[in-house]
C-alpha positions, 0 to 999 in steps of 0.5 A: 584082460590086457590091452597090450597086444604083445602080452597076448597068449603065445597061442594067439596071433599077434595083432600087428596093426595094434602094436605101438611103441609104447607097448614095448617097454611095459610088455617086456618088463612084465615078461622079463619079471615072469621069466626071471621068477620061472628061472629062480623057481626052476633053479631051486635045488629043492625042486625035483630035477626032471624034464617036466619040472625043468624044461617045460616051465622054462619053455613056457615062460621064455616062449612068451618073452622071446615071442614079444621080443621077436615082434618088437625086433621085427617091427624095428627092422621093417617099420622103423620110426624114432619112437619105435627105435627109442622103445626098442633100444630102451628095452634092449639092455634089459633083454640082453641082461636077462639073457646073460643072467640066465646063461650065468645062472649056476643054480639052473645049470646045476639042475640041468646037470642033475637031469643029465646025470639022472636015470631019467635021462636014458629014458628020454627021447633022442630029441630031448636028450639032445636039447639037454646036451645042447643046453649044457654046452650053451651054459658053458659057452655063456660063462656059467663057470666064471666067477667073481670079476670075470663073471661081472666083466662077461655080463657087462661085455654081453650087454655092451656088445648087443648095444654096439651091434644095434647101433652099427645096424642103425647107422647103416640104415640111417646112412642109406636112408639119408643119402639121395641124389637129385637129378633134374636133367633126364638126359643123365638117366639115359639107359636106366629102365623106365620102371626105375625112373618112374620110381625115382620120379615118385620118390621125388614127388613124394618129397615135393622135389623136382625131377628124379630122386635116386637112392642107395636102396637096391631097387635103385642102386643096382639098375643105375650101376648096370644101365646108366650110360652116364659114367659120372652118375655111376661114379657118384652112386658108387662112391656114396655106397662104398663109403656108407657109414664111414668117415668118408660119408656122413660122419655122424653115421661112421661105424669105425669106432663101433667095429673096433669096440666090437672086435675088442668085446669079442676078443675079451669074451673069448679070453674069458671063456678060455678060447684063443680067439673069437673064431675058436669060440664060435666054431664050438657050435659049427660043423667046422672044427676050427679056423684052420679047417675053415681057411683050408676049405676057403683057400682050396676053393679059391685055388679052384675058382681063381683061374676062372675069375681071372679069365672072367676079368680078362674077358670083361676088360677085353669087351670094354675096350673093344666094344665100348672104347673103355681102355681101362675100367673103373670100379663103377664101370664093372657092373655096366660093362658086365651087363653090356657084355651079357647082352652081347653074348647072350642077346638078352638084358636083365630088364627084358627078362624082368618083364616076365617075372611079375610078383603075383605069378612068381609067388604062385609058381613058388607055391606050386613048387613047394606044394609039389615037393613037400605036400603042403598047401599055401593060401592067403590068410585074411585072418592075420593083421599085418604091420604095413600095407605091403605085408601079407599073411600066408596060411600053410596047411597039410593036404587035409587042411590041418594048419602047419604054420603061418608065413608073413611076407613083406617084399618091397623096399621103403624108407624105414626098412632095413635093406637086404633079405632075411627070414626070422621066426615069431614063434617055433613049433612046440607041443605040450600035451595034446596042444600043438603050437604051430610056427610063425615065420617072417620073410622079408625082401627089398624088391621094387614096388608096383608102379603105374597100376602094374604088378611089381616085376622082379629080376631073375636074381630077385626070384632067386633071392625069394626062393632062397629065403623061402628055403629058410622059411620052410626049415622053420615051417615044416619042422616036426620037432616038438621041442623049441630047443631043437628047432632049426633056428635055435640049434642047427649048426650055423654053417649048415643053416643055409642048406635049405635056402641055397638048395631052393635056388636051383629050381629057378633054373628049371624050365618046367618051373620057370614056365610056372613062374613067368607071365609078361607084365603086359601080355601075360605070356610066359618067358619064351623058351629061347629067352630062357635058354639064353638065361640058362647059358648065362647062368655061370656068367662071371661065376669065377668072379662071383665065387672069389668075391664070396671067398674074399668076404669069408676069408677076411671074416675068419682071419679077422676073428682068428686074430689073437688080439683085436685090431684097430680100423686101420688093421681091419682095412689092411687085413682086407687088402691082404686077403684081396691080394691073395684071392681077389681079381677086382680090388676096390679103391683105397677109400672104399669102406666095405667093412663099415656096412658089413652088417652080417659080420657086425650086426647080423650074427655071422661074425666068424661064420660068413664062410657058412654060405660057401660051406653050406653051398657044398651041401645044398648043391650035393643035395640038389644033385639027388633031384637031378639024378631022380629026374634023369632016371624018370626021363630015361624010363620015359624015353625007353617006354616011348622010344623018344627023349624023356622029359626031365623035371627035378620036381620029384615028389618022392625025393622031395618027401625024403628031403622034407623028412631028413632035412626040414622036418628034423631041424636041429634034432640031430647033427646036420652031418647026420641029417645030410647022410640020412638024405644022401646016403654018404658024406657031401662032395664038392663036385656038384658045386663046381659043376653047377658053377661051371668051374670044371675043365679049366686047364 
């Protein structure tokens, strides 16, 4: 019996506490060998080409490999050490080479073609038919029809692309981890919330330093930019963050050459596969048909949003001049002045609101929303072993106690952990005979830690982030698709994958929900209705500026990857400047190096796909409108019965059941457009998004 926890049966839970860097290499080598053998056996032309002889054995062999690799990648992201990084990076080329080899395996491709052409195909379930059709598509997009030198170049490029993306991510992580700013005069910290100062003090003490240590991690960086009265301090952090992983920061982490190389590799990949550019290649697996459709969508949205953004900026500048004596605003002033303006207009601060959102209460309230809408139960899972004391396991069950899946939460920022928030899966749902493999999902955030014996407190934006990521997790956890090839994360179109996550954000603005999410860190009292009303009134504060900022990123991405030939770093920055002139209202300084830390594009799989956030936001806003409509019907009925104003709540179990059945449960078993129509009864409309964003009625 093996002692390597990464070689445990996929049906078992991983003992994360037992996984060591030295386990990664041997486990991946063993599982790669087994998977290669399974592929070669399956590809044998003498083997009958049926679903049971092709798909099932491959799912079994590859399932063990990809589960172990998911675990290794997750640990590399959340508890990064030099030893773990070395082990992961040593295995990365082997895994990439295997993936490329499978995609180029002509024998396996022909077996799938035989199944598709056989009489059996018509007898398969629609889900299995879709799995086979997607597999054939992905083979073609993986270069299986390439020959000779082109085939060799494609394989070499794929391996190098994985290495470059990984190095890009490491440089961002290392650059953020390496940068600190020591403060010994407390007056410099005037205005910064006490819990942020306490965390900075602890960071200094842990490093045996005097005073306070500031970092570029979000729980420190954002409050400094919002609250620090010292303009010089804000400028220091802004410059550091704006030059992360660039030639203007610590040059050992400079991502300039990696961006250039990655764009070159992507262009070569596209040319080899017969596409004009990387955007054309990537959009083969999206809802959007081509780059022109994406740019038209973004520019149409920009035309609707930019007048609101210009109005937002004019108001910000006027406020800064009138109330703060700032006749001109520098980039490091915008967040500070915005927060003062929000406080003045709506008589609250984010720090005030934050005191009501303690992590335990927020999680409890979030679980309540899920349980009401989707008829599952979430409870602590002491049976799981986690990778860090911060992490916790959650068991998801049906009302009768049947296991639906496991969710791992890792919510706090720390050294050695990648920034941001994301969801990934360790394993997908799969049924073999009478045996059901339930999904296991990771949900990772970077919130402020508990301090001074009190629970962690979250900003309302943090709460929205948590709901967002939980939407992704539910997409995997509540799947009823028994074939991994049709799971949400493997086959839902990229520009629809954000639908459940953005949908969940809406509940953070509902009074009945907020009552269940809030309990003051000192008194335990829920958020007062008066404060909630102020928060709601400010919901669309600067929504125009926020919208054009996302459009800026999205348009830059699609235009960059729609170029016929790759560009150098100067061309990348020039294109970004051109996009900003077209759609933006705030332009960072010329020395700002946003692309150098844009991990979504260069390390996170969103290349030629960042527009997906806005595309899916149309879907999610329209989907949520169904809950609003149901709430209004219920409130009207109650009002008629009682001759008083009815209570409006979007926590409608009947609509939630339909959302689960038509969106979450089906994963990628059918095209996302079909799932949306099944839920909503029609094609999506942009109207709900504009209404939710307050961008209506502009003359």
